[in-house]
C-alpha positions as a printed Julia matrix, in Angstrom:
161×3 Matrix{Float64}:
 66.42  19.7   133.55
 63.77  20.08  136.63
 63.93  24.17  136.16
 62.64  23.91  132.59
 60.08  21.5   133.41
 58.85  23.72  136.16
 59.28  26.85  134.07
 57.15  25.42  131.13
 54.5   24.45  133.73
 54.37  27.95  134.58
 54.4   29.17  131.09
 51.35  26.91  130.59
 49.37  28.52  133.41
 50.15  31.81  131.66
 48.77  30.67  128.32
 45.75  29.22  130.04
 45.11  32.6   131.55
 45.66  34.26  128.05
 43.13  31.73  126.72
 40.5   32.63  129.06
 41.12  36.4   128.17
 40.84  35.34  124.63
 37.36  33.8   125.11
 36.01  36.54  127.18
 37.2   39.04  124.57
 35.63  37.13  121.77
 32.19  37.06  123.4
 32.61  40.63  124.22
 33.45  41.47  120.36
 30.76  39.15  118.87
 28.14  40.67  121.25
 29.09  44.11  120.37
 28.96  43.61  116.86
 25.89  41.67  116.55
 23.73  43.33  119.44
 24.74  46.76  118.82
 26.37  46.9   115.6
 29.7   48.0   117.14
 33.09  46.84  116.02
 36.64  47.46  116.74
 39.73  46.68  114.15
 42.06  47.06  117.25
 39.82  44.27  119.49
 39.86  41.99  116.37
 43.51  42.28  116.04
 44.31  41.9   119.74
 42.44  38.41  119.39
 44.61  37.06  116.71
 47.53  38.45  118.85
 46.5   36.75  122.07
 45.7   33.81  119.91
 49.46  33.6   118.92
 50.45  34.1   122.27
 48.64  30.66  123.14
 49.7   28.73  120.15
 53.41  29.85  120.31
 53.96  29.83  123.99
 52.19  26.15  124.13
 54.6   24.52  121.76
 57.15  23.47  124.25
 54.7   22.51  127.02
 53.04  20.19  124.47
 56.23  18.6   123.97
 57.03  18.17  127.48
 53.47  16.36  127.76
 54.3   14.03  125.02
 51.33  15.39  123.34
 52.81  16.79  119.99
 51.65  15.43  116.62
 53.52  12.53  115.3
 52.39   9.24  113.49
 51.76   6.73  115.92
 50.89   4.04  113.6
 54.03   2.34  114.23
 55.55   4.33  117.38
 53.18   2.81  119.84
 53.96  -0.72  118.74
 57.74  -0.28  119.11
 59.51  -1.1   122.71
 60.34   1.61  125.05
 64.08   1.53  124.13
 63.0    2.11  120.45
 60.72   4.73  121.35
 63.5    6.59  123.24
 65.81   6.1   120.17
 63.43   7.67  118.06
 62.93  10.62  120.24
 66.56  11.13  120.25
 66.93  11.1   116.58
 63.94  13.2   115.88
 65.12  16.01  118.87
 68.8   16.09  117.62
 68.05  16.1   113.72
 64.54  17.9   113.45
 63.5   19.89  116.51
 66.81  21.32  117.56
 68.05  22.57  114.19
 64.68  23.82  113.04
 64.3   25.69  116.64
 67.83  27.16  116.43
 67.11  28.27  112.54
 63.94  30.03  113.78
 65.51  31.93  116.48
 68.5   32.86  114.39
 66.25  33.97  111.77
 63.32  35.44  113.9
 65.68  37.72  116.01
 66.38  39.63  112.79
 62.67  39.76  111.67
 61.81  41.28  115.23
 64.67  43.52  115.19
 63.67  45.11  112.0
 59.93  45.36  112.94
 60.98  47.16  116.11
 63.18  49.68  113.93
 60.53  50.26  111.7
 58.15  50.73  114.53
 55.74  48.31  112.54
 51.95  48.85  113.06
 48.94  47.53  111.54
 48.1   48.4   108.15
 44.52  48.74  109.13
 42.91  52.07  110.16
 42.52  51.76  113.99
 44.6   48.7   114.23
 47.16  47.93  116.9
 50.6   49.29  117.26
 53.95  47.95  118.23
 53.88  44.72  116.14
 57.06  43.46  117.06
 55.75  42.54  120.44
 53.71  39.8   118.79
 56.3   38.93  116.07
 58.87  38.74  119.24
 56.93  35.52  120.45
 57.93  33.39  117.59
 61.82  33.32  118.52
 60.91  33.25  122.07
 58.56  30.07  121.6
 61.24  28.29  119.58
 63.87  29.11  122.34
 61.51  27.87  124.95
 61.24  24.72  122.57
 64.91  24.4   122.45
 65.25  24.36  126.09
 62.6   21.73  126.65
 63.73  19.92  123.64
 67.27  19.56  125.5
 65.57  18.29  128.54
 63.57  15.65  126.8
 66.8   14.76  125.21
 68.36  14.29  128.37
 65.36  12.17  129.72
 65.29   9.95  126.42
 68.9    9.29  126.74
 68.49   8.16  130.29
 65.71   6.1   129.5
 67.22   4.32  126.6
 70.39   3.5   128.73
 68.39   2.18  131.39
 66.5   -0.04  129.05
């Protein structure tokens, strides 16, 4: 449990670094395009790929921080025990099954991309598209690990109240 939380903390540092690089890349790309009329398809695709890294690798950390999207109209008014119970149910019946499904399907998705040596269809685009596609099953593997950690925490909370 402690290992997963710590690991997700380091993943969040990594994504924050990628986000800073993404901002610098966008500033450079926009400046080059508008000031010097120079553009690059590869740079624009790299922006999207870095954006994918930030979004996908932040999913598990967002769950860890309890910052994910949910309807708080009723949830905030419930007792801590009821909140823990709702968290347990949502993890067991929604987050974990969906995560396992995406990891399972995503493995074949990445494998096919790798075998085909998939690249951008745009002239001057990036090659090795399987690298960015591999982030999807990886991100949901991380989400599964964090969900199990949150499940244990919520079971302990529910039992102690």
